[in-house]
TORNU-448451 format. One line per 10 residues: number of its first residue (from 0); for each residue z, x, y of C-alpha. Coordinates in pm, 1 decimal, padded with zeros to 6 digits. Example, Ala and Ser with C-alpha at 12.3 -4.5 7.8 and 13.67 -1.06 7.14 Angstrom:
<atoms>
0) 00780.0,01230.0,-00450.0; 00714.0,01367.0,-00106.0 .
</atoms>
This chain:
<atoms>
0) -00495.5,02081.7,-03510.4; -00206.6,02299.7,-03624.4; -00413.6,02617.2,-03664.2; -00346.6,02711.1,-03298.4; 00030.4,02667.6,-03265.5; 00054.8,02869.4,-02942.6; -00206.5,02668.4,-02755.9; -00054.8,02409.7,-02523.3; -00134.9,02064.9,-02656.9; -00256.8,01953.9,-02316.0 .
10) -00529.1,02218.6,-02328.9; -00659.1,02046.7,-02642.0; -00651.8,01693.3,-02501.9; -00930.9,01614.0,-02259.9; -00971.8,01244.9,-02333.4; -00749.6,00996.1,-02519.5; -00955.6,01023.2,-02839.4; -00830.1,01381.2,-02870.1; -00478.5,01243.4,-02922.1; -00558.2,01047.7,-03235.9 .
20) -00484.2,01335.5,-03471.7; -00151.5,01430.3,-03315.1; 00176.0,01369.0,-03493.0; 00456.5,01179.5,-03322.4; 00638.6,01508.2,-03266.6; 00327.1,01651.2,-03102.0; 00299.1,01343.7,-02881.0; 00654.6,01407.6,-02762.3; 00556.3,01764.1,-02680.1; 00242.0,01642.4,-02506.6 .
30) 00451.6,01415.2,-02285.2; 00660.7,01712.4,-02176.5; 00346.7,01904.5,-02087.9; 00197.7,01609.9,-01895.0; 00521.3,01579.1,-01697.1; 00511.2,01949.1,-01607.0; 00143.4,01924.8,-01509.7; 00210.6,01620.3,-01290.7; 00492.6,01798.8,-01105.9; 00278.9,02108.4,-01058.4 .
40) -00021.2,01913.6,-00928.3; 00171.0,01695.7,-00683.3; 00352.9,02000.1,-00546.2; 00009.3,02114.8,-00427.0; -00135.8,01781.9,-00314.9; 00158.9,01564.5,-00219.1; 00151.5,01202.3,-00325.4; 00339.8,00952.1,-00536.8; 00551.0,01162.7,-00766.9; 00844.4,00954.3,-00889.1 .
50) 00644.7,00659.2,-01021.5; 00423.9,00877.8,-01241.0; 00715.8,01075.5,-01380.8; 00877.4,00748.5,-01484.6; 00586.2,00648.2,-01708.4; 00486.7,00978.1,-01871.6; 00602.4,00879.1,-02220.9; 00458.9,00531.1,-02177.0; 00122.6,00674.0,-02070.2; 00103.2,00908.9,-02367.9 .
60) 00208.9,00633.6,-02608.4; -00040.4,00382.1,-02469.5; -00331.9,00623.6,-02499.8; -00220.5,00735.6,-02845.7; -00197.6,00380.2,-02981.0; -00474.4,00195.4,-02799.8; -00841.4,00283.7,-02770.5; -00933.6,00323.0,-02403.7; -01180.7,00270.1,-02252.4; -01258.4,-00013.8,-02496.2 .
70) -00900.8,-00131.1,-02452.0; -00829.8,-00195.2,-02085.9; -00514.8,-00024.8,-01954.1; -00439.9,-00162.4,-01607.8; -00176.4,-00000.4,-01387.8; -00026.9,-00231.8,-01126.1; -00039.8,-00074.3,-00778.0; -00129.5,00247.3,-00967.2; 00108.7,00475.9,-00780.6; 00198.2,00586.1,-01132.6 .
80) -00151.3,00673.5,-01253.8; -00148.9,01054.2,-01219.0; -00044.3,01117.7,-01584.3; -00311.8,00868.1,-01687.8; -00571.5,01064.3,-01490.8; -00461.3,01391.7,-01649.0; -00519.6,01245.9,-01996.9; -00853.7,01082.2,-01917.6; -01083.2,01372.7,-01838.0; -00966.3,01444.4,-01485.3 .
90) -00712.4,01719.2,-01533.3; -00955.9,01977.7,-01393.3; -00963.4,01782.2,-01064.8; -00600.9,01668.4,-01049.5; -00525.3,01912.9,-00767.4; -00780.2,01734.8,-00549.9; -00568.2,01417.9,-00543.7; -00592.3,01224.7,-00216.1; -00814.0,01491.5,-00055.9; -01162.7,01453.2,00085.3 .
100) -01415.5,01423.1,-00199.1; -01126.7,01447.9,-00447.4; -00955.0,01211.4,-00686.6; -00815.1,00892.0,-00545.3; -00439.7,00851.0,-00549.6; -00495.1,00518.1,-00721.5; -00707.5,00389.1,-01008.7; -01069.1,00348.0,-00904.4; -01350.9,00194.0,-01104.7; -01618.1,00423.1,-00961.6 .
110) -01416.0,00730.3,-01057.8; -01379.3,00684.3,-01433.5; -01455.4,00446.5,-01717.7; -01084.8,00476.8,-01801.8; -01000.6,00295.8,-01476.1; -01111.6,-00057.4,-01561.4; -00962.2,-00206.5,-01246.8; -00891.3,-00050.6,-00907.9; -00554.9,-00111.6,-00749.3; -00337.1,-00003.6,-00459.4 .
120) -00175.8,-00334.8,-00371.4; 00086.8,-00471.6,-00606.6; 00112.7,-00762.3,-00847.8; -00255.8,-00787.8,-00941.7; -00249.1,-00636.0,-01290.8; -00164.0,-00943.7,-01498.4; -00432.5,-01151.9,-01329.5; -00689.4,-00878.8,-01388.2; -00581.4,-00821.6,-01748.4; -00605.7,-01193.8,-01818.9 .
130) -00956.8,-01183.6,-01677.0; -01051.3,-00902.7,-01914.9; -00892.4,-01083.9,-02210.4; -01080.0,-01403.2,-02127.4; -01408.3,-01216.1,-02084.1; -01350.0,-01058.5,-02426.1; -01293.9,-01397.5,-02587.5; -01607.8,-01527.5,-02420.1; -01813.1,-01258.1,-02592.4; -01806.5,-00965.2,-02351.9 .
140) -01741.5,-00616.0,-02480.6; -01381.2,-00504.8,-02479.2; -01063.8,-00489.6,-02678.4; -00703.2,-00540.9,-02580.6; -00598.4,-00585.3,-02220.5; -00269.9,-00419.7,-02126.6; -00106.1,-00463.1,-01784.0; 00176.8,-00230.5,-01680.0; 00370.5,-00384.2,-01392.5; 00689.1,-00265.6,-01221.6 .
150) 00994.7,-00479.9,-01165.3; 00934.8,-00451.8,-00789.6; 00586.6,-00596.7,-00828.0; 00736.1,-00890.0,-01016.6; 00885.6,-01007.4,-00687.8; 00540.8,-01129.6,-00580.8; 00438.9,-01483.7,-00664.9; 00094.2,-01376.8,-00782.9; 00246.4,-01215.5,-01093.1; 00404.7,-01545.1,-01195.9 .
160) 00089.9,-01740.4,-01117.6; -00092.1,-01510.5,-01359.3; 00176.7,-01539.2,-01626.7; 00182.1,-01915.5,-01598.1; -00195.2,-01925.8,-01649.9; -00179.2,-01673.5,-01934.9; 00087.6,-01878.5,-02112.0; -00132.7,-02185.6,-02080.4; -00445.7,-02011.0,-02211.1; -00251.4,-01848.2,-02499.8 .
170) -00489.1,-01553.5,-02515.3; -00383.4,-01223.1,-02669.1; -00257.3,-01026.3,-02371.5; -00003.6,-00745.0,-02347.4; 00217.6,-00703.9,-02039.9; 00461.5,-00415.0,-02008.7; 00737.3,-00473.4,-01756.5; 00824.2,-00123.3,-01632.8; 01180.4,-00174.7,-01515.2; 01305.9,00135.1,-01335.1 .
180) 01594.7,-00021.3,-01145.7; 01860.2,00017.0,-01417.8; 02022.2,00308.7,-01589.3; 01896.0,00383.3,-01938.6; 02202.6,00589.2,-02019.3; 02432.1,00494.5,-02311.0; 02376.5,00116.3,-02324.5; 02002.6,00105.7,-02368.3; 01997.1,00444.5,-02537.2; 02218.0,00317.8,-02818.8 .
190) 02025.4,-00003.6,-02848.7; 01702.0,00193.3,-02842.8; 01808.0,00404.7,-03134.8; 01904.7,00098.7,-03337.4; 01598.1,-00107.7,-03256.0; 01351.7,00172.8,-03318.3; 01456.9,00176.2,-03683.7; 01393.0,-00196.1,-03709.6; 01060.1,-00191.6,-03527.2; 00898.5,00057.7,-03759.1 .
200) 00821.6,-00167.1,-04053.5; 00920.2,-00528.8,-03999.8; 00669.8,-00813.5,-03965.8; 00620.9,-00921.2,-03607.4; 00831.4,-01240.1,-03609.7; 01114.4,-01059.1,-03789.6; 01082.1,-00786.4,-03526.4; 01145.8,-01045.2,-03255.0; 01445.4,-01183.9,-03436.5; 01586.0,-00836.4,-03494.3 .
210) 01547.7,-00752.7,-03127.4; 01734.2,-01066.1,-03025.0; 02016.1,-01008.3,-03273.0; 02058.7,-00637.1,-03223.7; 02290.9,-00667.1,-02926.3; 02564.1,-00834.9,-03132.6; 02569.7,-00540.8,-03374.0; 02632.7,-00278.4,-03106.7; 02978.5,-00140.7,-03020.3; 03141.4,-00335.9,-02735.5 .
220) 03077.4,-00083.1,-02450.4; 02709.8,-00060.7,-02542.7; 02686.8,-00436.6,-02594.0; 02783.5,-00504.7,-02231.8; 02525.3,-00259.2,-02099.6; 02249.5,-00413.7,-02306.5; 02356.4,-00760.5,-02196.7; 02321.2,-00659.4,-01831.4; 01966.8,-00541.9,-01893.6; 01866.7,-00867.6,-02058.7 .
230) 02045.2,-01081.0,-01799.0; 01806.4,-00953.9,-01532.3; 01524.0,-01151.7,-01686.5; 01716.5,-01444.9,-01829.2; 01608.0,-01786.2,-01716.9; 01865.6,-01988.5,-01525.0; 01846.8,-02276.8,-01769.0; 01896.2,-02303.1,-02144.1; 01592.0,-02221.3,-02350.3; 01536.3,-01847.2,-02354.3 .
240) 01400.5,-01600.3,-02105.4; 01188.2,-01691.1,-01807.5; 00895.6,-01517.1,-01973.5; 00928.7,-01723.3,-02289.9; 00936.2,-02036.0,-02074.9; 00603.9,-01921.2,-01928.9; 00455.3,-01890.8,-02277.0; 00508.7,-01519.0,-02345.5; 00674.6,-01366.2,-02647.0; 00943.7,-01137.6,-02509.2 .
250) 01046.4,-00801.2,-02656.0; 01315.9,-00587.4,-02504.7; 01472.1,-00424.0,-02335.7; 01352.5,-00099.6,-02490.5; 01388.1,00260.2,-02375.2; 01067.3,00355.3,-02196.2; 01138.5,00726.5,-02247.4; 01201.6,00708.4,-02623.1; 00865.7,00811.5,-02768.6; 00954.2,00708.1,-03121.8 .
260) 01045.9,00358.5,-03013.3; 00750.8,00323.3,-02777.7; 00506.3,00423.7,-03048.9; 00664.4,00195.0,-03308.2; 00670.5,-00107.9,-03076.9; 00318.3,-00054.2,-02943.8; 00175.2,-00003.8,-03293.4; 00344.8,-00319.2,-03417.7; 00227.1,-00520.9,-03119.6; -00126.8,-00391.1,-03154.8 .
270) -00138.6,-00481.3,-03524.7; 00041.2,-00815.0,-03523.3; 00071.9,-00974.5,-03181.7; -00091.9,-01308.1,-03115.2; -00104.5,-01470.6,-02776.4; 00056.0,-01322.4,-02465.0; 00348.9,-01084.6,-02511.3; 00576.6,-00908.4,-02263.3; 00746.0,-00578.8,-02348.8; 01042.6,-00503.8,-02124.3 .
280) 01079.3,-00124.5,-02096.6; 01359.8,00043.4,-01903.6; 01251.7,00366.9,-01733.2; 01382.8,00607.2,-01473.1; 01171.6,00678.9,-01168.2; 01138.2,01053.4,-01115.6; 01238.2,01117.2,-01477.9; 01254.5,01483.4,-01578.5; 01248.8,01638.5,-01229.6; 01590.5,01678.0,-01072.0 .
290) 01491.6,01666.4,-00702.5; 01301.1,01340.4,-00760.3; 01579.3,01184.4,-00968.7; 01833.6,01268.6,-00699.8; 01624.6,01157.1,-00401.0; 01711.9,00822.4,-00249.9; 01353.8,00697.8,-00301.8; 01324.7,00881.2,-00637.7; 01033.2,01083.7,-00505.1; 00820.3,00779.5,-00425.9 .
300) 00594.4,00948.1,-00173.3; 00625.8,01321.5,-00115.5; 00446.0,01589.0,00077.8; 00356.8,01925.3,-00069.8; 00673.7,02081.3,-00209.6; 00833.0,02381.8,-00374.9; 00855.9,02306.7,-00747.4; 01174.0,02511.8,-00796.0; 01375.6,02367.5,-00506.4; 01196.8,02039.3,-00443.5 .
310) 01188.7,02121.4,-00071.0; 00897.9,01950.4,00100.7; 00673.4,02137.4,00341.3; 00665.6,01963.0,00677.4; 00451.5,02031.5,00980.6; 00670.9,02067.8,01290.2; 00603.4,01827.1,01574.1; 00755.1,01748.6,01909.6; 00630.6,01390.5,01916.4; 00812.5,01101.3,01748.0 .
320) 00629.7,00877.0,01505.9; 00501.5,00542.9,01625.1; 00710.0,00379.5,01353.2; 01033.3,00532.5,01482.2; 00947.7,00436.9,01840.5; 00899.5,00076.5,01730.1; 01227.1,00071.9,01537.3; 01431.8,00236.8,01813.1; 01292.0,-00002.1,02074.4; 01361.6,-00306.5,01861.2 .
330) 01721.9,-00192.8,01805.2; 01776.0,-00156.1,02180.8; 01632.8,-00500.9,02248.1; 01845.3,-00651.0,01971.4; 02159.0,-00515.1,02137.2; 02100.0,-00750.3,02427.0; 01943.4,-01040.9,02236.6; 02124.4,-01172.2,01926.6; 01825.6,-01390.0,01839.6; 01608.3,-01090.6,01752.2 .
340) 01578.8,-01039.6,01377.8; 01348.2,-00836.9,01155.2; 01163.9,-00907.4,00832.1; 00974.6,-00673.7,00600.2; 00823.4,-00694.4,00253.4; 00965.7,-00410.9,00042.6; 00887.8,-00150.8,00310.7; 01208.2,-00100.9,00513.6; 01161.2,00276.3,00527.9; 00788.2,00265.6,00589.9 .
350) 00821.8,00020.9,00879.3; 01132.3,00184.3,01026.2; 01343.8,-00124.5,00966.2; 01589.2,00072.3,00753.7; 01730.8,00191.9,01087.3; 01749.4,-00165.5,01216.8; 01912.0,-00273.9,00890.4; 02185.9,-00013.0,00924.5; 02270.1,-00145.7,01270.0; 02215.8,-00518.7,01222.1 .
360) 02237.9,-00588.7,00850.7; 02281.2,-00965.5,00894.6; 01963.7,-00987.5,01101.9; 01733.5,-00777.5,00882.7; 01564.0,-00914.6,00571.1; 01369.5,-00729.6,00302.6; 01204.9,-01008.8,00103.7; 01049.4,-00786.1,-00163.0; 00677.5,-00755.4,-00230.9; 00611.5,-01105.1,-00102.2 .
370) 00405.5,-01097.4,00215.6; 00319.0,-01466.7,00199.7; 00686.4,-01553.9,00187.0; 00764.5,-01298.9,00461.0; 00524.7,-01472.8,00700.2; 00641.8,-01828.5,00631.0; 01006.9,-01720.4,00623.8; 00946.9,-01571.7,00969.0; 00787.0,-01897.8,01076.5; 01095.1,-02086.2,00962.5 .
380) 01319.9,-01846.2,01151.8; 01110.0,-01900.2,01465.2; 01118.5,-02277.2,01424.8; 01495.1,-02246.8,01384.5; 01532.6,-02076.1,01720.4; 01533.5,-01706.4,01627.0; 01299.3,-01432.1,01749.2; 01158.2,-01287.9,01427.4; 00968.9,-00958.1,01414.1; 00766.5,-00951.9,01092.1 .
390) 00694.4,-00584.1,01030.8; 00413.8,-00523.2,00780.1; 00140.9,-00269.4,00725.8; -00196.7,-00399.1,00837.8; -00336.2,-00372.6,00485.1; -00046.7,-00580.3,00345.7; -00053.2,-00845.9,00618.0; -00393.1,-00939.8,00474.4; -00205.7,-01079.5,00172.7; -00033.7,-01338.6,00388.5 .
400) -00330.3,-01449.2,00597.8; -00330.2,-01816.6,00502.9; 00035.0,-01834.1,00601.5; -00047.1,-01666.8,00934.8; -00305.1,-01938.4,01000.1; -00133.2,-02244.2,00858.8; 00236.3,-02180.4,00903.1; 00234.4,-01973.9,01223.6; -00079.6,-02016.4,01434.5; -00140.8,-02389.5,01393.5 .
410) 00222.3,-02460.5,01477.0; 00218.2,-02209.3,01765.3; 00540.2,-02057.6,01640.0; 00652.5,-01740.4,01820.3; 00649.3,-01502.5,01525.4; 00606.1,-01142.6,01639.3; 00392.6,-00932.3,01402.6; 00458.7,-00557.6,01418.2; 00149.1,-00415.4,01248.7; 00205.9,-00061.8,01124.7 .
420) -00060.3,00169.0,00975.1; -00332.5,00025.8,01199.2; -00663.8,00209.0,01177.6; -00752.6,00478.2,00925.4; -00454.4,00621.5,00741.4; -00577.9,00931.7,00561.1; -00488.8,01019.6,00202.6; -00431.7,00664.1,00078.8; -00793.8,00583.9,00159.4; -00974.0,00253.0,00189.3 .
430) -00711.9,00039.4,00016.4; -00456.5,00114.0,00287.2; -00682.7,00124.9,00592.6; -00578.1,-00107.2,00872.8; -00933.7,-00199.8,00959.7; -00938.8,-00577.2,00982.8; -00627.7,-00713.5,01156.0; -00777.9,-00732.0,01506.3; -01070.8,-00936.4,01377.2; -00864.1,-01169.4,01159.5 .
440) -00593.2,-01231.4,01421.2; -00793.6,-01241.8,01744.7; -01004.2,-01529.2,01613.0; -00696.3,-01753.4,01584.1; -00632.1,-01989.2,01877.2; -00323.0,-01911.6,02080.3; -00258.7,-01566.5,01932.0; -00167.6,-01272.2,02157.2; -00306.7,-00948.1,02010.2; -00211.3,-00607.8,02153.0 .
450) -00276.1,-00244.6,02060.9; -00074.5,00046.8,02194.5; -00263.6,00342.1,02339.4; 00037.9,00569.6,02297.6; 00406.8,00556.7,02212.1; 00510.1,00464.6,02568.6; 00276.8,00165.5,02561.8; 00423.4,00065.9,02225.5; 00769.2,00045.5,02381.5; 00640.3,-00202.2,02640.0 .
460) 00451.4,-00404.7,02379.4; 00763.9,-00450.0,02167.0; 00935.6,-00580.6,02481.0; 00634.6,-00802.2,02556.1; 00651.0,-00960.7,02212.9; 01026.8,-01013.4,02241.0; 00984.7,-01190.9,02574.0; 00686.6,-01406.3,02472.3; 00793.2,-01745.4,02337.4; 00477.5,-01952.8,02387.0 .
470) 00316.8,-01872.4,02053.2; 00252.9,-01599.2,01798.3; 00191.5,-01239.7,01899.6; 00099.3,-00913.7,01731.0; 00099.5,-00551.3,01833.2; -00058.1,-00275.7,01627.1; 00009.2,00095.2,01604.2; -00109.1,00375.6,01375.0; 00058.2,00587.1,01112.3; 00193.0,00922.4,01218.8 .
480) 00305.2,01090.9,01534.5; 00244.7,00984.7,01891.9; 00059.0,01188.9,02150.1; 00374.9,01328.4,02307.3; 00407.6,01117.9,02623.0; 00748.1,01048.8,02776.2; 00923.8,00751.1,02621.8; 01035.2,00502.5,02889.3; 01410.1,00444.6,02896.1; 01361.0,00080.8,02992.2 .
490) 01123.2,-00136.3,02789.5; 00943.5,-00368.9,03029.4; 00724.9,-00664.9,02923.0; 00359.2,-00643.6,03017.0; 00172.1,-00922.5,03189.8; -00001.5,-01114.2,02912.5; -00373.8,-01047.0,02900.6; -00381.8,-00768.4,03161.0; -00521.7,-00421.9,03099.8; -00486.7,-00111.1,03314.7 .
500) -00715.3,00134.4,03487.6; -00674.5,00493.0,03375.7; -00936.0,00676.0,03581.0; -01204.4,00563.2,03825.8; -01554.9,00700.5,03780.1; -01914.8,00587.6,03803.8; -02224.5,00494.4,03605.5; -02050.8,00420.8,03277.5; -01714.4,00257.8,03199.2; -01526.4,00310.6,02873.6 .
510) -01283.6,00034.5,02779.0; -01048.3,00151.6,02505.5; -00831.9,-00067.0,02281.9; -00563.8,00128.0,02096.2; -00498.1,00493.7,02032.2; -00856.0,00614.3,02066.9; -00769.0,00643.4,02437.7; -00667.9,01007.5,02392.4; -01006.8,01077.2,02233.8; -01178.3,00894.9,02522.1 .
520) -00997.5,01118.1,02771.8; -01095.7,01429.9,02575.7; -01457.9,01314.7,02571.6; -01454.3,01255.8,02944.7; -01323.5,01607.9,03007.4; -01626.8,01740.3,02821.3; -01858.3,01503.3,03009.4; -01718.3,01618.0,03343.5; -01857.0,01963.6,03270.1; -02198.4,01796.4,03254.7 .
530) -02145.6,01619.3,03586.4; -02071.0,01280.2,03431.4; -01745.5,01106.4,03527.3; -01694.8,00782.2,03336.7; -01444.1,00519.5,03439.0; -01168.2,00480.2,03181.0; -00964.3,00163.3,03123.6; -00708.1,00061.9,02862.8; -00757.6,-00297.8,02753.2; -00410.3,-00337.5,02599.5 .
540) -00501.3,-00691.4,02487.0; -00778.0,-00809.3,02255.4; -00654.6,-01162.2,02311.3; -00634.7,-01292.7,02571.3; -00893.2,-01060.3,02721.0; -00848.7,-00930.2,03074.6; -01146.2,-01125.6,03201.7; -01123.4,-00995.9,03559.0; -01105.4,-00630.9,03452.7; -01397.0,-00658.9,03210.1 .
550) -01626.1,-00838.8,03453.7; -01538.1,-00590.9,03728.9; -01624.3,-00297.4,03504.4; -01950.5,-00466.9,03409.0; -02042.2,-00538.2,03771.1; -01970.9,-00187.6,03898.4; -02132.0,00019.1,03622.6; -02472.7,00036.1,03461.1; -02317.3,00071.2,03116.4; -01998.9,-00045.4,02943.5 .
560) -01868.8,00097.1,02615.6; -01577.7,-00045.7,02419.1; -01397.6,00147.0,02147.5; -01142.2,00038.3,01889.9; -00994.3,00138.6,01553.9; -01110.7,-00173.3,01375.5; -01403.5,-00342.9,01208.5; -01682.7,-00532.5,01375.2; -01569.5,-00879.1,01476.4; -01267.6,-00754.8,01667.1 .
570) -01211.8,-00650.2,02027.1; -01567.6,-00541.6,02104.6; -01710.4,-00864.3,01966.3; -01482.5,-01070.0,02188.6; -01587.6,-00863.0,02490.6; -01954.3,-00917.0,02401.1; -01892.8,-01292.9,02376.1; -01736.7,-01295.4,02723.3; -02023.7,-01095.6,02872.9; -02280.4,-01323.8,02710.6 .
580) -02101.3,-01638.6,02825.4; -02090.3,-01505.4,03183.0; -02461.3,-01412.9,03181.3; -02385.6,-01046.9,03248.3; -02656.7,-00925.4,03011.6; -02914.4,-01109.5,03223.0; -02852.9,-00851.8,03495.8; -02930.5,-00551.8,03279.0; -02590.2,-00422.9,03172.1; -02610.3,-00172.8,02887.5 .
590) -02331.2,-00259.5,02645.5; -02221.4,-00064.7,02339.5; -01932.1,-00131.6,02101.9; -01785.2,00153.5,01897.7; -01610.3,00018.4,01586.7; -01540.1,00124.3,01231.3; -01861.0,00126.7,01025.2; -01945.0,-00151.2,00782.9; -01830.6,00049.0,00483.5; -01507.1,00147.7,00309.3 .
600) -01422.5,00509.2,00393.3; -01273.8,00720.9,00114.6; -00961.2,00927.1,00158.6; -00955.0,01237.3,00374.8; -00752.7,01354.5,00671.7; -00738.1,01090.3,00947.2; -00945.0,01309.8,01177.3; -01214.0,01357.0,00913.4; -01215.3,00984.1,00846.3; -01261.9,00909.6,01216.6 .
610) -01540.6,01168.0,01223.1; -01709.9,00978.4,00939.9; -01655.3,00662.1,01141.6; -01802.5,00821.9,01454.1; -01495.3,00756.2,01668.8; -01377.1,01105.2,01768.8; -01415.1,01260.5,02114.4; -01749.3,01426.2,02037.5; -01884.6,01092.9,01912.4; -01772.9,00917.2,02229.1 .
620) -01933.3,01190.4,02438.6; -02257.8,01150.7,02245.4; -02248.1,00773.3,02291.3; -02212.6,00808.6,02668.1; -02500.0,01054.7,02688.6; -02715.3,00829.1,02473.2; -02651.3,00513.8,02675.1; -02728.9,00702.6,02994.8; -03045.4,00846.3,02843.4; -02927.4,01205.9,02870.4 .
630) -03085.0,01434.9,02610.5; -02841.5,01627.1,02390.1; -02889.5,01951.9,02202.9; -02748.4,02001.1,01856.8; -02625.5,01646.1,01828.7; -02452.9,01582.2,01498.1; -02668.1,01387.2,01251.7 .
</atoms>
């Protein structure tokens, strides 16, 4: 392949098999080119930049040494999978990341044979890899199974459950712990240089012994740095590392940006490893791009940006985000009530609790990627007399559902769930959609479930949750900016289970739950031009339902339509149950429930996703015309 020295190596690598003839020096060059391509692509698309930059060398080394797709390379969470996608036949589409009909921002089985397991939630990779390894040993096709998991994802119990099982089964399994929390400057750099010489040719057991003894041969300043790296994963009792106690052979720490060492270690492990092995690699998130390295979040999630300056392009807006409204309201309430505290699971910035933490550090708890623990910890705080607000994304609250049922609902403990990212969220797609929380919470006895129609309503719902001590409560709100209403200076609790009338009309009533209310109002403006004036009401509560309001709307209109940003089984289903129980359908009421469709919707803009779901203003208008039997022209298919 050296007959075209001026051709970029990346132009000659379409799939991993094309890397097999490259020298180690060419692989180092290829890594540089993949890093540049990743930066260029994400500057156009936005997305998760820092995580991918931290694993460029690791990605190149893995694909150079192993034989994907026969060997299964599984990226935990898969924020870091963009370099992997570039090297696995998707470079020509990499600038469609996270866009409608484009590449997913995560690994996705339906997208490529090189994505053996889809992921967007953390801590699943070791379990999945063990499944592949077991299937292989039971006669299925497949080679090695390699899980790459970040140190943050190791805070979730599921990772240790998987490791415990893997240690018991003793199957050949490779886990790479991608540790990007420590510096890889002189300490690990010096150790890396020393170990890489040893790794190249020693038998596997001698390799392990050399790795363990190498620290004592380093100069004293380097020795202390290497000791700190190893101490992070040391077990608290005598007998070796935690991972060795779980049945894994442990190698590390190694420099995850040193291509020579990565290649030598991976080749040795591939040739000689038996049973489960963990390779501890130290990396730097955002590696190789100054603006990402210097950012507080290391470029975790970025919008479109200028490659030269790193400046992100932002759309100006006059409306605050729902997340900031929640956080600001909670801070104000906490000023007057020292019992209010806040809990999140590795998302202080995303949930707005970083602002609360700055003000009330002793009352704010980031428990790591451990939603189950977050819920039960909140339950314990409530049982102990505090007023906990457990702030989680809807999609992540799903991970703690048993704890919501067993530890909170059954005991009627007043845990307040602040559910961010409710509804369809856009570029992150189906894995992050908040589609199911209304259904899975409103079916629990004694739960209060609210949804804010706008940012002003959210203020009052935070106050409602703070004041409600008779059991668990939840309020949901979407990602992004509010509709621009005035924010009330004084947060006032709502009456539990009471909705509000927005506009009186006739013939048909529309009962909205959540932020589709603005789309309902837009639809009704269009309907008014056709001489149709629906009644509009805001339910506010999915549980308890406003029985009087719903039955009044049913009695005074020939048709009732509910609308929500959730799956079937939620608000509309509870309304239907009430109407059936009260015999309303016997009197000829036409009832329709507009919900998210029974499918997972791929990434696009939120508006496009709601169009696919049939929940935008024009869809609501069409639904009203249909239920009233009014013919439409040019109705969307």
